[in-house]
N, C-alpha and C positions, 0 to 999 in steps of 0.2 A: 358719449356716442362718437363713433368715428366719422359721422356725417358732417361735412363742412358747409353744406348748403341747405340745411334745414330739411333734408330729405325725409327724415323720420316723420316730421309733422306733415309734410306734403303727402307721403304715402298714407297716413291716417286720413287726410282730407279726401284722397282718392277713394279709399275704402268706404268712408262715410257717404260719399256721393253715390257709389255703386249700391250700397245697402239701401239708401233712400230711394233709388230708382226701382228696386224690387219691392219696396213696401208701398209704392204709389200705384198709379193707374196701370202701369206696365205689368203688374203682378197678376193680372187676371187672364187666365187662359194662356195660349201660346203667344209668344211675342213675335212681332213682325220679323225681327232678326233671326229668330229660331226657324221660322217658316222659310225665309229666303235662303238661309244657309243650309237647310236640309235638302235643297235642290241645287245648290251652287257647285260649280266646278272650279271656281277660282275665288280670289279675295276682292274682286272688283267692288262689290257692295260695301264691304267694310272699309276698304281704302277710300271709296268715295265719301263716306261719312267722316273719316278722319280729315280729308281735304276740306270738306264743307265746313266743319267746325273750326279748323285752323284758319281758313280763308275769311270767315266772318268775324273772327276775333279782332277787335279793334274797330269794327265797322258796325254790325248790327248790335245794338245795345252797348256800344263802346267796348272797352277792354273788360269784357265779361268773363270772369274766371270760370264760370260754368261751361263756356265753350271749350276751354282747355280740358276741363274734367271730362266732358263728353268725348272729345278726341282721344283722350287717354283710355277711356272705357272701351272705345272701338279698337284701339291698339291691343288692349288686353284680350278682347274677343278674338282678334287675329292670332294672338299667342295661343289661345284655347284651341282654335280650329287648325292651327299650323300642322300638328302631327298627323291629321287625318285628311287634309286637303292639299293636294299638290297644285301649285300654281301652274296654269297653262301659259306657255310661251307664245307670243304672237309673232 
């Protein structure tokens, strides 16, 4: 593998986290994120969640790897919505 920093295994961990999310309680009906983003005009909701999980890493529940996985999932969602959602400038 050309990866020097264990990226292959980390990407597998991210994928497993995302799959686990959709197999759990979030899989019933429309997700809050889907509803919010169906009415959104910018990335504020997704950015806020990235910041939330990064900010609490090392604080709430210590250095909880799940916080990093959740932040990455919201970044992936930003990548999903990026082609269709133009960020508004303030």
